[in-house]
C-alpha positions in Angstrom: 1.8 16.8 14.5 3.4 18.0 11.2 1.1 18.8 8.3 1.9 18.6 4.6 0.4 19.9 1.3 -2.2 17.5 -0.2 -0.9 18.0 -3.8 -2.4 21.1 -5.4 -5.7 20.7 -3.7 -5.1 23.3 -1.0 -5.7 20.8 1.8 -3.2 20.3 4.5 -3.0 16.9 5.9 -1.3 15.3 8.8 1.9 13.5 8.0 0.5 10.4 9.6 -2.9 9.1 8.5 -5.0 6.5 10.4 -5.5 3.4 8.2 -8.5 1.2 9.3 -7.5 -1.9 7.7 -5.8 -3.6 10.8 -8.1 -2.5 13.7 -8.1 -4.5 16.8 -10.2 -7.6 16.7 -11.9 -10.1 19.0 -11.7 -13.8 19.2 -8.9 -14.0 16.4 -11.7 -13.1 13.9 -10.6 -10.4 11.5 -14.3 -9.6 10.8 -15.0 -8.9 14.4 -13.7 -5.6 15.4 -13.1 -4.6 19.0 -15.3 -1.5 18.4 -14.6 0.2 21.8 -10.8 -0.1 21.5 -10.8 0.8 17.7 -12.9 3.9 18.3 -10.7 4.9 21.4 -7.6 4.5 19.3 -9.0 6.6 16.3 -10.3 9.3 18.5 -7.0 9.5 20.4 -5.1 9.9 17.2 -7.4 12.7 16.0 -7.0 14.4 19.4 -3.3 14.2 18.8 -3.5 16.0 15.5 -4.2 13.2 12.9 -6.7 14.7 10.5 -6.9 11.9 7.9 -8.7 8.6 8.4 -8.8 6.0 5.7 -11.0 3.0 5.2 -12.5 0.8 2.4 -15.4 -1.4 1.5 -13.7 -4.8 2.1 -11.7 -4.0 5.3 -12.6 -6.4 8.2 -15.2 -8.2 6.2 -17.1 -5.0 5.4 -17.1 -3.8 9.0 -14.4 -1.1 8.9 -16.5 1.6 7.4 -19.2 0.9 10.0 -16.8 1.3 12.9 -15.0 4.4 11.3 -18.5 5.9 11.0 -19.1 5.4 14.7 -15.7 6.7 15.7 -16.3 9.9 13.8 -19.6 10.7 15.7 -19.6 13.3 18.5 -17.9 16.0 16.5 -15.0 14.0 15.1 -16.3 14.0 11.6 -15.6 17.7 11.2 -12.1 17.2 12.3 -10.7 14.9 9.6 -10.4 14.3 5.8 -12.3 11.0 5.4 -11.2 8.6 2.8 -12.7 5.5 1.4 -12.6 3.5 -1.8 -14.8 2.4 -4.7 -14.5 -1.5 -4.9 -14.1 -1.4 -8.7 -13.4 -5.1 -8.7 -17.1 -5.7 -7.6 -18.7 -3.2 -10.2 -20.6 -5.1 -12.9 -22.7 -2.3 -14.4 -22.4 1.4 -14.8 -25.1 2.1 -12.0 -22.9 0.3 -9.5 -20.5 3.2 -9.2 -23.1 5.4 -7.5 -24.7 2.5 -5.8 -21.5 1.5 -3.9 -20.7 5.2 -3.0 -24.2 5.8 -1.6 -24.0 2.6 0.5 -20.6 3.7 1.8 -21.8 7.1 2.8 -24.6 5.5 4.7 -22.2 3.2 6.5 -20.0 6.0 7.3 -22.9 8.1 8.7 -22.0 11.1 6.5 -23.2 12.8 3.3 -19.7 13.2 1.8 -16.1 11.9 2.0 -13.1 14.2 1.5 -11.3 11.7 -0.8 -12.6 8.8 -2.8 -10.3 6.5 -4.7 -10.8 3.7 -7.3 -9.5 0.9 -5.1 -6.6 -1.5 -6.0 -6.3 -0.7 -9.7 -4.3 -2.9 -12.0 -4.4 -2.7 -15.7 -7.2 -5.2 -16.2 -9.5 -3.7 -13.5 -8.9 -0.3 -15.1 -9.8 -1.5 -18.6 -13.0 -3.0 -17.3 -14.0 0.2 -15.4 -13.3 2.2 -18.5 -15.7 -0.1 -20.5 -18.4 0.7 -18.0 -18.0 4.4 -18.3 -16.0 5.3 -15.3 -14.1 8.2 -17.1 -17.6 9.9 -17.5 -18.7 9.1 -14.0 -15.5 10.3 -12.0 -16.5 13.9 -12.0 -20.2 13.4 -11.1 -19.7 12.7 -7.3 -17.4 15.8 -7.0 -20.0 18.1 -8.7 -22.9 16.8 -6.5 -20.9 17.2 -3.4 -20.5 13.6 -2.3 -16.8 13.7 -2.9 -14.2 16.3 -2.5 -11.2 14.8 -4.4 -10.9 11.8 -6.7 -8.0 9.5 -7.0 -6.9 5.8 -7.2 -4.9 3.3 -5.3 -2.6 1.1 -7.3 -1.3 -2.5 -7.5 0.5 -3.4 -10.7 3.7 -2.8 -12.5 4.9 0.7 -13.3 3.8 0.8 -17.0 0.2 0.3 -15.9 0.5 3.1 -13.3 1.7 5.6 -16.0 -1.2 4.6 -18.3 -3.7 5.0 -15.6 -2.3 8.3 -14.5 -2.4 9.6 -18.1 -5.8 8.3 -19.0 -7.8 10.9 -16.8 -6.9 14.5 -16.4 -8.9 14.9 -13.3 -7.0 12.8 -10.9 -6.3 14.8 -7.6 -4.1 12.1 -5.8 -3.0 8.5 -6.0 -2.0 5.9 -3.3 0.9 3.7 -3.9 2.9 1.0 -2.0 6.2 2.4 -1.1 9.0 1.9 1.4 12.7 1.6 1.5 12.5 -1.9 0.2 9.9 -1.0 -2.6 11.8 1.6 -4.3 11.4 -0.2 -7.7 8.3 -2.3 -6.8 5.0 -1.5 -8.5 4.7 2.3 -9.0 7.9 2.8 -7.0 10.0 5.9 -6.8 9.5 6.6 -10.5 5.6 6.7 -9.9 6.0 8.9 -6.8 7.9 11.5 -8.8 5.8 11.3 -11.9 2.5 11.8 -10.0 4.0 14.7 -7.9 5.4 16.4 -11.1 1.6 16.4 -12.3 0.6 18.1 -9.1 -1.1 15.0 -7.5 -0.9 14.3 -3.9 0.9 11.0 -3.3 -0.5 8.8 -0.4 2.0 6.1 0.8 0.5 2.8 1.9 2.5 -0.2 3.2 5.2 2.0 4.7 6.4 -1.0 6.7 5.7 -3.6 4.1 2.8 -5.0 6.1 4.8 -5.0 9.3 7.9 -6.7 7.8 10.0 -3.7 8.4 9.0 -3.4 11.9 10.0 -7.0 12.8 13.5 -7.1 11.1 15.9 -9.9 11.4 18.6 -9.4 14.0 21.4 -8.5 11.5 19.2 -5.6 10.0 18.3 -4.3 13.4 22.0 -4.2 14.4 22.6 -1.8 11.4 20.0 0.6 12.7 21.0 0.1 16.4 24.7 0.8 15.7 23.8 4.0 14.0 21.4 5.2 16.7 20.4 2.9 19.6 17.6 5.2 20.6 15.7 4.9 17.3 13.5 1.9 16.3 13.5 0.2 12.9 9.9 1.7 12.6 11.2 5.1 13.0 14.0 4.7 10.6 11.5 3.4 7.9 8.9 6.1 8.5 11.4 9.0 8.6 12.9 7.7 5.4 9.5 8.3 3.7 8.7 11.6 5.5 12.1 13.0 4.4 10.8 12.9 0.8 8.9 16.1 -0.3 6.8 14.2 -2.8 5.1 12.2 -0.1 1.9 13.9 1.0 1.1 11.5 3.9 1.7 7.9 4.9 -1.0 5.5 6.1 -0.4 3.3 9.1 -2.8 0.4 9.8 -2.5 0.4 13.7 -3.8 -2.5 15.6 -2.8 -1.3 19.3 -2.7 1.8 21.2 1.1 1.3 21.6 1.4 1.4 17.9 -0.6 4.6 17.7 1.5 6.3 20.4 4.8 5.2 18.7 3.6 6.5 15.4 2.4 9.8 16.7 5.8 10.4 18.3 7.6 9.6 15.0 5.3 11.8 13.1 5.8 14.8 15.3 9.5 14.5 14.7 9.1 14.3 10.9 10.1 16.8 8.4 10.9 17.2 4.7 14.7 16.9 4.0 15.5 16.2 7.7 17.7 13.0 7.1 21.4 13.4 6.9 23.4 11.8 4.1 24.8 9.5 6.7 21.4 8.5 7.9 20.2 7.8 4.4 23.4 5.5 4.1 22.3 3.6 7.0 19.0 2.9 5.4 20.7 1.8 2.2 22.9 -0.6 4.2 19.8 -2.2 5.8 18.2 -2.5 2.3 21.4 -4.2 0.9 21.5 -6.5 3.9 18.0 -7.6 3.3 18.7 -8.3 -0.4 21.7 -10.4 0.7 19.4 -12.7 2.6 17.5 -13.4 -0.6 18.5 -16.9 -2.1 17.9 -15.9 -5.8 20.4 -13.3 -6.9 18.0 -11.8 -9.6 18.8 -8.1 -10.2 15.4 -7.5 -12.0 17.1 -6.6 -15.3 14.3 -8.3 -17.1 16.5 -9.8 -19.8 14.5 -12.9 -19.3 11.4 -11.2 -20.8 9.3 -11.6 -22.6 9.0 -15.3 -21.6 7.5 -17.4 -24.7 5.1 -18.8 -22.1 4.1 -15.6 -20.6 5.7 -16.2 -17.1 6.4 -12.9 -15.3 9.8 -14.3 -14.1 11.3 -11.3 -12.2 8.0 -10.9 -10.2 7.8 -14.6 -9.3 11.5 -14.7 -8.2 11.0 -11.4 -6.3 8.1 -12.6 -4.3 9.9 -15.9 -3.3 12.9 -13.8 -2.2 10.8 -11.5 0.0 9.2 -14.6 1.7 12.6 -16.0 2.5 14.2 -12.8 3.5 11.5 -11.7 5.9 10.7 -15.2 7.0 6.9 -14.7 6.2 5.2 -16.1 3.0 1.8 -14.7 3.9 1.9 -11.6 1.9 4.0 -13.1 -1.1 1.5 -15.8 -1.4 -1.3 -13.4 -1.4 0.5 -11.3 -4.1 1.2 -14.4 -6.2 -2.4 -15.5 -5.9 -3.5 -12.0 -7.3 -1.3 -12.6 -10.4 -3.0 -13.7 -13.7 -2.7 -17.4 -14.0 -0.9 -17.1 -17.3 2.0 -15.2 -15.6 2.6 -17.8 -12.9 5.4 -20.0 -12.7 3.6 -23.3 -13.5 3.2 -22.0 -17.1 6.9 -22.6 -17.7 7.5 -25.3 -20.5 11.4 -25.4 -19.7 12.2 -24.1 -23.2 15.4 -22.5 -21.6 15.1 -19.1 -23.4 15.3 -17.3 -20.0 18.4 -19.0 -18.7 20.3 -18.3 -22.1 19.4 -14.6 -21.6 20.0 -14.3 -17.9 23.4 -12.3 -17.3 23.5 -13.7 -13.8 23.5 -17.4 -15.0 20.5 -18.3 -12.8 18.9 -21.8 -12.9 15.5 -20.0 -13.6 13.7 -23.1 -14.6 14.5 -24.9 -11.3 13.7 -21.8 -9.2 10.3 -21.4 -10.9 9.4 -24.9 -9.9 10.4 -24.0 -6.2 8.7 -20.7 -6.4 5.3 -22.1 -7.6 5.5 -24.9 -5.0 5.9 -22.4 -2.1 3.9 -19.3 -3.3 1.0 -21.3 -4.7 0.4 -22.9 -1.2 -2.7 -21.3 0.4 -2.2 -18.0 -1.6 -6.0 -17.3 -1.5 -6.4 -17.9 2.2 -4.1 -15.0 3.2 -6.0 -12.2 4.8 -3.9 -8.8 5.3 -6.1 -7.8 8.2 -5.2 -10.9 10.2 -1.5 -9.8 10.1 -1.4 -6.7 12.5 1.3 -4.1 11.6 1.8 -0.4 11.8 
């Protein structure tokens, strides 16, 4: 196993972290974890050098923390940096900050966690948390020993990331969605570098885009196979991340022992600046090919913004494109469902301002109708833990 610096904390963490969001389940029920197999997988990963285990309040219907707590008995707790997350979206009063943490420690059967993060922050959640006094509270669990290091996980556009990063001087780390397709999505590569420049550890989640980069279209797989028939698309995606010095570790939500073994091998072969220029070009070709599969040729230039009706046009088009390119609308529908209603495509009044400004000459009004019809379907029903992935 390879180990990397966790920002400026002095911690050394395994390049691969075990994410407990997609543990094996029973009876096709995401809330019913196969405890014996999950514990076997977690302990095997730790035995092979993984020293970072990540869970959260809502995973598997609230059962993930319980199972992780069981897995870390028998001496395993002392071998890992344990991470969990404050469900800030459930916080209604200042006292809830302590209440949730104490309940989580009880579920995890421990008196402290190595890292604790404010979960799934966007601008609206951050503003609400600040109004409840989170800036005054964040240092408290560090001082009383319940938490080693404090950070946040993030799901919003880059400007919100920068604001959150700059609002509090005590952040030790952040967790962002990042992969070779998400270079400019959410915090993106700009956020990765900005956080690292400030001395924060950066944890990467969704390194395979929820499994989409593991199950690639045949044309994309051919790009990788032609370059090296012995390497899987998974290894290409993970090595692209590990090559970057600002990545402290990446999390993999593993559902089977086979996935654990595959990722352990990949992690053991990882190193900073290990990819050649030719290998990086292979990943770039794969990314470009994916983009060519997207039906709406939006470049994300944002000339269409601000929309007079408030529609977040580039984001809507991007989510639809991803669903088509990856032949899976589960995650795009979920992300669309999380968008504020005033930013969704059905707010379009067909004023035409966006089409006049679009340098690509896109029929944006028509595309917005298609996007909402597809993305609005069953968006709230999507459960990431029901979609096993690395």
